[in-house]
C-alpha positions as CSV (number, residue, x, y, z in Angstrom):
1,M,113.5,95.8,74.2
2,R,114.5,92.9,76.3
3,I,114.7,93.2,80.1
4,R,118.0,92.0,81.5
5,G,117.5,89.2,83.9
6,A,113.7,88.9,83.2
7,G,113.9,85.2,82.5
8,R,115.5,84.6,85.9
9,G,112.9,86.7,87.6
10,L,110.0,84.5,86.6
11,Q,111.2,81.8,89.0
12,F,110.4,84.1,91.9
13,L,106.8,84.7,91.0
14,P,104.1,83.6,93.5
15,D,101.8,80.9,92.2
16,G,98.8,83.2,91.7
17,L,100.7,85.6,89.3
18,A,101.8,83.0,86.8
19,P,98.5,83.0,84.9
20,I,98.4,86.8,84.9
21,L,101.9,86.9,83.4
22,R,100.9,84.5,80.7
23,V,98.1,86.8,79.8
24,C,100.4,89.8,79.8
25,C,103.0,88.0,77.7
26,V,100.4,87.9,74.9
27,M,100.2,91.7,74.9
28,K,102.4,93.3,72.3
29,T,102.1,97.1,72.4
30,Y,104.3,99.5,74.3
31,A,101.6,100.2,76.9
32,H,101.1,96.5,77.5
33,D,104.8,95.9,77.9
34,I,104.9,98.5,80.6
35,V,102.0,96.8,82.4
36,R,103.7,93.5,82.1
37,R,106.9,95.0,83.7
38,L,104.8,96.5,86.5
39,I,103.2,93.1,87.2
40,E,106.7,91.5,87.4
41,L,108.1,94.4,89.5
42,Q,105.2,94.1,91.9
43,S,105.6,90.3,92.3
44,L,109.4,90.7,92.8
45,E,108.9,93.4,95.4
46,E,106.5,91.0,97.3
47,R,109.1,88.2,97.0
48,L,111.8,90.6,98.3
49,A,109.6,91.4,101.4
50,E,109.2,87.7,102.0
51,F,113.0,87.2,101.8
52,Q,113.6,90.1,104.2
53,R,111.1,88.6,106.7
54,S,112.8,85.2,106.6
55,H,116.3,86.8,106.6
56,E,117.3,85.0,103.4
57,K,119.7,86.4,100.7
58,S,117.8,88.7,98.4
59,A,120.6,90.3,96.3
60,D,119.4,88.6,93.1
61,V,115.8,89.7,93.6
62,Q,117.0,93.2,94.4
63,A,119.1,93.3,91.2
64,L,116.1,92.2,89.1
65,I,113.9,94.9,90.7
66,E,116.5,97.6,89.9
67,S,116.7,96.5,86.2
68,L,112.9,96.5,85.9
69,R,112.7,100.0,87.5
70,A,115.3,101.3,85.1
71,N,113.2,100.2,82.1
72,L,109.9,101.9,83.3
73,P,108.9,105.6,82.7
74,V,109.3,107.9,85.7
75,T,105.6,108.8,85.8
76,V,104.7,105.1,86.0
77,L,107.2,104.5,88.7
78,I,105.9,107.4,90.8
79,N,102.3,106.1,90.6
80,H,103.6,102.5,91.3
81,D,105.5,103.6,94.4
82,R,102.6,105.6,95.7
83,M,100.3,102.6,95.4
84,R,102.9,100.3,97.0
85,T,103.4,102.6,100.0
86,K,99.6,102.1,100.6
87,D,100.2,98.3,100.3
88,K,98.0,98.2,97.2
89,A,98.7,96.7,93.8
90,S,99.6,99.1,91.1
91,V,98.1,97.0,88.3
92,A,94.6,95.5,87.9
93,E,92.9,93.5,85.3
94,V,89.6,94.3,83.6
95,R,87.0,91.6,83.4
96,H,83.6,92.4,81.7
97,G,84.3,96.1,81.8
98,V,85.0,96.1,85.6
99,C,88.3,97.0,87.3
100,I,89.2,94.0,89.5
101,G,91.1,96.3,91.9
102,C,88.1,98.3,93.1
103,H,85.2,96.4,91.5
104,L,83.7,99.4,89.8
105,A,82.6,99.5,86.1
106,L,84.8,101.4,83.8
107,A,83.6,104.0,81.2
108,V,83.0,102.4,77.8
109,G,85.6,104.7,76.3
110,N,88.3,103.5,78.7
111,V,87.6,99.9,77.8
112,A,87.7,100.8,74.1
113,D,91.1,102.5,74.7
114,L,92.4,99.4,76.4
115,R,91.3,97.3,73.4
116,R,93.3,99.6,71.1
117,G,96.4,99.1,73.3
118,D,96.4,102.4,75.1
119,M,97.6,102.7,78.6
120,R,94.8,103.6,81.1
121,Q,94.4,104.0,84.8
122,C,91.2,103.3,86.7
123,G,89.4,106.6,87.4
124,N,88.5,105.3,90.9
125,C,91.4,103.4,92.4
126,G,94.3,104.7,90.1
127,R,95.6,101.3,89.2
128,Y,97.0,100.7,85.7
129,L,94.6,98.5,83.8
130,Y,94.9,95.7,81.3
131,L,92.3,93.4,79.6
132,V,92.5,89.7,80.3
133,E,92.8,87.4,77.3
134,E,89.3,86.0,77.8
135,E,87.8,89.5,77.7
136,E,89.7,90.3,74.4
137,A,88.5,87.0,72.9
138,V,84.9,87.8,73.7
139,L,85.2,91.4,72.5
140,T,86.7,90.4,69.1
141,G,84.4,87.4,68.6
142,S,87.3,85.0,68.1
143,E,86.1,82.5,70.7
144,P,85.0,79.2,69.1
145,K,81.2,78.5,69.1
146,P,80.1,75.3,71.0
147,A,78.5,72.5,69.0
148,R,74.7,72.6,68.9
149,K,72.4,69.7,69.5
150,R,69.7,69.0,66.9
151,R,66.9,66.5,67.0
152,T,66.6,63.9,64.2
153,K,63.3,62.7,62.9
154,S,63.5,59.7,65.2
155,G,63.7,62.0,68.2
156,E,67.4,61.3,69.1
157,A,69.8,64.2,69.8
158,E,73.0,64.4,67.8
159,L,75.8,67.0,67.8
160,E,76.0,69.4,64.9
161,S,79.3,70.9,64.1
162,P,79.3,74.7,64.4
163,S,78.8,76.6,61.2
164,K,81.2,79.3,60.2
C-alpha cells in the first residue's frame, strides 16, 4: 500500500529523523510499515508546530498528516494521540534490548517478537517499538567479521582475511 504524498513529506523531516526513516524503510512487514508511518506522522506534526509558531503556510503539511492518519489503525492513532498530548514521542527504537524512550530493558520475549516482525509496545512507557538495523544485524549474525592480525615467523604483523 502506497501512502499518497509520502514522497513529498520526506522533505519536511528534521535532520535527526532521516537516519531513523532509512532504518524503517528497510522494514517490510505490516507492523513495521505502521511504525514507519508513525515516525513520519510524528515528524510532520513537529514540523507543523514549527510552521504555526512562525506563521508560515502549513496546508501541505496538514494534508500529508491527514493522509497518514487515514492509513493507520484507529487503536494505533489513539495511543499516538495520547502520547503526543503529553509531548512525548509515540515510537522508540530498541538498541541492545533497551527501549530508547524510557531506557529500560525489554523482556527477552518482546525483543524476539520484534525480530519476528510483530508490533510491540514498551511495557513501561507505552511507545511502539522497532529494532534498529544494527541490532538486527548483530542478532542475525550477518555483520562482517573484521580482519585478524597474525604474526609471521619473522615477528611482523600482517592482516589475515576473515574466514567464512
